[in-house]
C-alpha positions as CSV (number, residue, x, y, z in Angstrom):
1,T,91.7,117.3,181.3
2,V,95.0,115.3,181.6
3,P,96.7,118.1,183.6
4,L,93.7,118.0,185.9
5,C,94.3,114.3,186.5
6,I,97.9,115.1,187.6
7,E,96.5,117.9,189.9
8,D,94.1,115.4,191.4
9,I,96.9,113.0,192.2
10,A,98.7,115.8,194.0
11,D,95.5,116.6,195.9
12,C,95.2,112.9,196.9
13,V,98.8,113.0,198.3
14,E,98.0,116.1,200.3
15,E,94.8,114.4,201.7
16,F,96.7,111.3,202.6
17,R,99.1,113.4,204.6
18,E,96.3,115.0,206.6
19,R,93.8,112.1,206.9
20,P,94.4,108.9,204.8
21,T,90.9,107.5,205.2
22,A,89.3,110.6,203.9
23,A,91.3,110.9,200.6
24,N,88.9,111.4,197.7
25,T,90.0,109.0,195.0
26,E,86.7,109.1,193.2
27,I,87.3,112.5,191.7
28,L,90.6,111.1,190.1
29,R,88.8,108.1,188.7
30,K,86.1,110.2,187.1
31,R,88.6,112.7,185.7
32,I,90.7,109.9,184.1
33,A,87.5,108.5,182.5
34,L,86.7,112.0,181.2
35,A,90.2,112.4,179.8
36,R,90.0,109.1,178.1
37,W,86.7,110.1,176.6
38,W,88.1,113.4,175.2
39,D,91.1,111.5,173.9
40,S,88.8,109.1,172.0
41,E,86.8,112.1,170.6
42,V,89.8,113.8,169.1
43,A,89.8,113.3,165.4
44,K,93.6,112.7,165.2
45,D,93.6,112.3,161.4
46,D,91.7,115.5,160.9
47,L,93.5,118.4,159.1
48,V,93.3,120.5,162.2
49,W,95.2,117.9,164.3
50,S,97.6,116.6,161.7
51,A,98.7,119.8,159.9
52,L,97.9,122.9,161.9
53,W,99.0,122.0,165.4
54,V,102.6,122.3,166.3
55,P,103.6,120.1,168.0
56,P,101.2,117.5,166.7
57,Y,98.8,115.7,169.0
58,D,100.4,112.6,170.3
59,G,97.7,110.2,171.4
60,N,100.2,107.6,172.5
61,L,101.7,110.1,175.0
62,V,98.2,110.9,176.3
63,Q,97.5,107.2,176.8
64,A,100.8,106.6,178.6
65,V,100.2,109.5,181.0
66,L,96.6,108.3,181.7
67,E,98.0,104.8,182.4
68,C,100.3,106.3,185.0
69,C,97.4,108.2,186.4
70,E,95.4,105.0,186.7
71,T,98.3,103.3,188.4
72,A,98.3,106.2,190.9
73,H,94.5,105.9,191.4
74,H,94.8,102.1,192.1
75,A,97.6,102.7,194.6
76,A,95.7,105.5,196.3
77,T,92.6,103.4,196.5
78,A,94.6,100.5,198.0
79,L,96.3,102.8,200.5
80,K,92.9,104.3,201.5
81,A,91.4,100.9,202.1
82,A,94.5,99.8,204.1
83,A,94.3,102.9,206.3
84,K,90.7,102.3,206.9
85,R,91.3,98.7,208.0
86,V,94.1,99.8,210.3
87,S,92.0,102.6,211.9
88,D,89.0,100.4,212.5
């Protein structure tokens, strides 16, 4: 789900280019929440994750990427609100 978050950010950028007030930031917010849930569900100490996966699962990397996605979400939400105020 993390790659889908990045795709959602790209979609928001495209939507901002076409019509800033219509950009759908809610999908990104929900996808980030889903990615965080899946990350918390992963048994990182389990044999499957610790011994069999190459490269090993890096929960810190996932958290860092999701933090960047959340920053992008906050920026997109703020830009959408500003565009709406300007257009009114």
